[in-house]
N, C-alpha and C positions, 0 to 999 in steps of 0.2 A: 600492654596499653600506650596508645598513641601521643605522640608527643606534643605537648603543646608551644605554637610559634609565638615568636614575639606580640605576631601583632593580633592574635587571638586572646593571649594575657593582658598584653593592653585594654581589648575589649572588655575580656572579663575586669577587667578594675575599673573602667568605667562607669559597667553598668552595677559594680557594688558600690562604687561613690554615688549613682543616681540615687540607686535604693537606701541609703542612708541620709543624714539631714543634710539641708540645703546647702550650697558652699558661697562662703564669702563671697562677695565682689573684688574685696581689696585684702590686702597683703597687711593693711596697716590695720592699726584697732582701730576699731567703732568708738570713739568719745562719749560717753554721755556725762554731760554736766548736771551733779546736784550740789542744791545747796545745805548740805548736813554733812558732818565730819564722822557720823556713826549710822547704822540705821536708824529712823526713829520708831519711835512706837505709834506707827499709826498706818493705815494701809499702802503711804508711798514706800514703806520700808520694802516692797518688792522688787523694786533697781536693785537693793543691795542684795535680798536673797536671791531675785533672778541671775543674778553671778557667783554667786557663793553656791546654790544649789543647780547650777550646772544648768539652767535653762535656756541663756543663751546657747551655751557652749551647743546644746543638742539642735538648737535653732543655725546652725554652721557660720555663727557670728562673732567674731573676739571682742566682746567687748570691755573698755577700759573705763572707771569712773574717776571724774574728774570731783574733785572735791572743793567746790568754794564755801564760804560760809552766807554769801548775802546773794540775792538775785541781779544788782549790779553787776558783778563779778563775772556771776554764769553766763548773762546777756554780753558782755565783753570777750569772753571765752570762745561765744557761738560767732561774733562779728570779724573776730582777728583769726577765725578758721583754728582756733586750739581747743576747738569743740563740734562736732557733729551734730548732737541732741541736748538739751538744757530743759531740767524739768523747773520752770519757772511761773512767777507771778502772773496772770491775765493781765493784771491793771498795767505791769510794767511792760508785757509786750506790745499793748496796743499805744503804749505813750510812746514804746522807741521808733513804731511805727509810725505814729504822728509827726515824730520830728528827721522821717524820712529813709529808716531803716525796713522798707517796703518789701526784703523779700524772704522775710521770715514768715515761716505759716506754723500755726498748731496741728499737730496728729494725731496725740494722741492725750490722755489723761489718766494716770494709774491714780491719781489720789484729787477728784475734781471737788471734792468738798472739805472746807475747813471742819474739824469732829467738832464743831462747838454745841456748847448745851446751853442753858441758862438755868442756874440754881438757884433756889431763894430760901428762906426759911422755911420752916414749917407751918407758918403763922400765916404765908400768903399760899392759898390753895388754887388760885386760878390766877391768868395773864391779870384778868381784869383787878385783880386787889392791889395791882404797884401803881395804881391811880394815886399819886398823893406820898407813895413810898420812894424810901432811896435807894438809887440804880444806881448800880460802881460799873465806870465804861473806862478807859483809857488815857482816852483824850476828847473832849469833841471832834467829828471828824476822823477818828479812827476806824479802822474797820471794826472791831465788835463795836462800836457805837451805832455806826452805819448799817450794819448790814443787820442790827439786832433793832434797828428804828424797820425796818421793812418789814423783818418777824411779826413785830409788833401790829405796823398797821396792815399787814395781813390777819392778825388774828383780832384785828377790829380795836384796838388798842394805842393811844396814843403817847408815845416816847415824853412827851414834852411836858406830859401830866406828870412825871416823874420828877423829883429831886433827883438829878443826874450830878456823878461827883465822882470828876475827875482823882484816878488814887494811880495810876499805869499799869506795871504788866500784871500779866492772869494770874501770876503766884501773888500776887501782893491785894490782888482783889479778893484772892477766893479766902486770904488770910482776914482781908476784912469783913470778909460775911461769916463767914465762921468764930471772929472774935464778935461778932451780932454788930458791927460799924455799919453795915449796910444793912437791907432787906433781900437788894437779891443782884445778880450779875450777868455778863456772859463768864466764860470759860473753856477749854477745851476740856474733855473728857476723860483726855492724862491725868488733867489739874485736877481736875474731880475726884479720880481714884487717889490721885497721890496725895491728897489731906489727910492728915492722920486721925483726924478725928471728924467725924461728920453728922453729931449728935445736934437734932436739932433742924438738921437743915433735909431739904428733896431735890430732887431734877423735878422744876418745873416745868421745862419744856427737853425732851429730850435730842437727840442730834438728828436724830430722822426727820423729826415734826419738824425742827428747827431749818435743814431743808428744805422739806417740802413748802414751808413759808417764804423761804427764798432761795430758790434754785439757783443760786452764784456757783459760776466755776470756778475758784481759786487760783487751781494752777494747772498749769497744760506742759506737753514734751513741744515744744518748738525746733523746728531745722532751718538753718538756711535754704533758698533753691537748688545752692548748687549742690547740697547734697543730696536734695530730691533727685535733682537731675543724672547724677555721674553715682549715687552709691541706691538706688529705693530697693533694690533686694533687699539691703543687710536693713533700712528701716525699718521694711516689712518683716524683718525678721527679731529685730528687737521688738515691734510692735507684738507679736505672736509671744513669743518669751514671755513679754508681761501679760499678756492675758490667759496662758494656760497656767502660770503661775498662780494670778488673781483667781482662777476658776477652779485652782486645786484648796485652797487657802476657804474661797468663801465653801468648799464639799467637806471639808473637815478644818476646822481652827485649829484644830490640836497640832497639826502642821504649821500653820505660822508660833506659835508657842514656843513649841519645840525648836524651829532655826531662830530664833530670836533669845532664849535664852540659853545658847551655843555661842549668840553671835553676840550678847550685852550679857555676861556671865554677872556683871554686877547688878542688873537689874533684878527684882525680886522677882520668883518665877509667881506666884499666889498675882501680881500685879498685872501679870502677860496674861493668865488665867482670866483673869478678872476683865482685861479687855477684852480680850477677843469676842465674846458672844458681844459683844456692841457694834463690831464692826459689820456682822452677818450683810447689814446690806450697804456697806459701803465702799465693796470692792466693785474693781473697775472690768468686770467682766467679759463687757462688749463692748470695752476702751474707753467708757466713760465723755461722748461725744454728741451728744444729742443739741441736734441743732436748735431745737426749742430754747433748751437750760444754757446755750450759748449766747442765742438773741437777748434773750430776758437778762445774761450776763451783762453783755456792753450798752445795754436800755439800762440797767442800773447804773453801772462806772461813770457814765455819762449824765449820770442825774447827778455827781460826787462832785464835789468843791477841787476837786486834783484834776475833774476833767471839765471845767466850766467855761460854755463858752466855742466846744470844741463840736465839730460834726461826727456823728457815731460813723464808725463804717459799716460796710457789708462784711456780714460773713466771709464772702471769699476772699478780702482784703487781707484776712487774718489766719483764715483755717484752709487746710486741704484735708477733705474727707477719703482722698483717691486711696492711702497706703491701708486706712482702717477697714477702709469697704474692699479693697482685697482681699484682708487676713480675714474676713467677716464672711466673705464667698466660700472662704476654705472651712476655714474652723467654726462655720455654721454661730445663730446669735439665739443666747439663751432668754427664753417670752421670761416674763414678770422681772427678771433684773433693770442694771442701767439700762435707759432706753436707745437706743441705736437712728432714733429716726431720723429722717435729712429734710 
């Protein structure tokens, strides 16, 4: 048997490496900043689970999760160089860009929509029945108030025809509804499921209908221009991993249940089993970056008090579709899922 020379061995090793996962561009970890301290009970959990289940590793990128508690801290990490990509609110990103951080770009959205729904007493059979009724909100101008106003407007109902009752946090609003103190309110699917007693209550507008009525993208993963320039393949590897895990969970929700049960043993498995089907249309299996929805998001935000008097930027001032489109060219676009329009 002929000897394999060092040159041939090197060539074989190189070929083997090429046939395996893509190689990372840098020996440094790719730092993904998230604003939760444990995997959340929503589709954005893909960022945590892509790490623990090996999706990032299979794409050849060494991801390190940097956990902070609020979006301002995530933005600070991104701008100081302590993070390479951050999952942040679109409103915070646009505010940062408006005051000079014009090198930041949104590249994907693993959790584009807030999992909001509107729950009501059984006596409220339709949204139009809420005229004159007591509707609980966090506060005037809060996201739940402003976004629900948009939903009702789309459905032909004026939120100002209701008696608005400022209660505070979603769990407090949910308790007020359960106690019969209000007729309806906005809450997340997780808050709804966690209510110990839902007797006499029902979901008036489910989360899919809520998003369809107000297709506002809540959060995106943003990167600085320097990362896009210096580590484009790593950015694409992260996006590819998030798309692959999202597609797997969409195809088999039990995979998400099992992964979350292991990640959060203190959470009742029945809660996970109840939540999983509700996310059927929520996974960003095409990257969550519809140009039409992003434009609608910008238009809506600049009608709110936080952006009063400011001029809305064009999409190319805060979005870069390039990395996501490169990934979709490789893995394909799934029809009937989150739009990949441009």
